[in-house]
C-alpha positions in Angstrom: 2.6 172.4 -75.2 0.8 171.1 -72.1 -1.3 173.3 -70.1 -0.4 172.9 -65.9 -3.5 171.2 -65.4 -2.6 168.4 -67.7 0.9 168.5 -66.6 0.0 168.1 -63.0 -2.2 165.1 -64.0 0.7 163.5 -65.7 3.0 164.0 -62.7 0.5 162.3 -60.6 0.2 159.6 -62.8 3.8 159.2 -63.2 4.2 158.5 -59.5 1.8 155.4 -60.0 3.2 153.9 -63.3 5.4 154.6 -65.9 4.3 157.1 -68.6 4.0 156.4 -72.2 6.6 158.4 -74.3 3.9 160.1 -75.9 3.1 161.7 -72.2 6.8 161.6 -70.9 8.2 164.1 -73.9 5.6 166.7 -73.4 5.7 166.8 -69.7 9.5 166.8 -69.6 9.3 169.9 -71.8 6.5 171.5 -69.9 8.4 170.8 -66.7 11.5 172.2 -68.3 9.8 175.6 -68.9 7.4 175.9 -65.8 8.7 176.5 -62.4 5.4 176.1 -60.6 4.9 172.4 -62.0 8.7 171.5 -61.4 8.1 172.7 -57.9 4.9 170.8 -57.7 6.4 167.8 -58.7 9.5 167.9 -56.4 7.0 168.5 -53.7 4.9 165.2 -54.6 8.2 163.4 -54.7 9.4 164.6 -51.5 5.8 163.8 -50.1 6.1 160.2 -51.4 9.7 159.8 -49.7 8.4 161.0 -46.4 5.3 158.6 -46.6 7.5 155.7 -47.5 9.9 156.5 -44.7 7.3 156.8 -42.0 5.7 153.6 -43.2 9.3 151.8 -43.2 9.7 153.4 -39.5 6.2 152.0 -38.5 6.5 148.6 -40.1 10.0 148.1 -39.2 10.9 149.6 -36.0 14.6 149.8 -34.9 15.8 147.3 -31.9 15.0 149.0 -28.5 13.0 151.9 -29.7 9.6 152.3 -30.9 7.5 149.4 -30.6 5.9 150.1 -34.2 2.5 148.5 -35.0 0.7 145.4 -34.1 0.0 143.0 -36.9 -3.7 144.4 -36.7 -2.8 148.0 -36.9 -0.5 147.2 -39.8 -3.3 145.0 -41.7 -5.5 148.1 -41.0 -3.2 150.6 -42.4 -2.6 148.7 -45.6 -6.1 148.1 -46.2 -6.6 151.9 -45.4 -4.1 152.8 -48.2 -5.3 150.6 -50.5 -8.7 151.8 -50.5 -7.6 155.4 -50.7 -6.0 154.3 -53.8 -8.9 153.5 -55.6 
């Protein structure tokens, strides 16, 4: 059985890339029995969704509404995100 610390690491890893079955199976079992880790996963998924929605809103504004980002701001934001992922 995974400890919560390892489960949290795998939850985070699973947001970046598919897990191997050797990781996915114990994580699924742990999440089925640990409400705190399940909540952590739910929160990370919600946060990722909110960030994607905000990025989409900034990069592709609706007609007549928010002007969105300038090309320079967009390039700077993308660069900052890429650097923070390293």
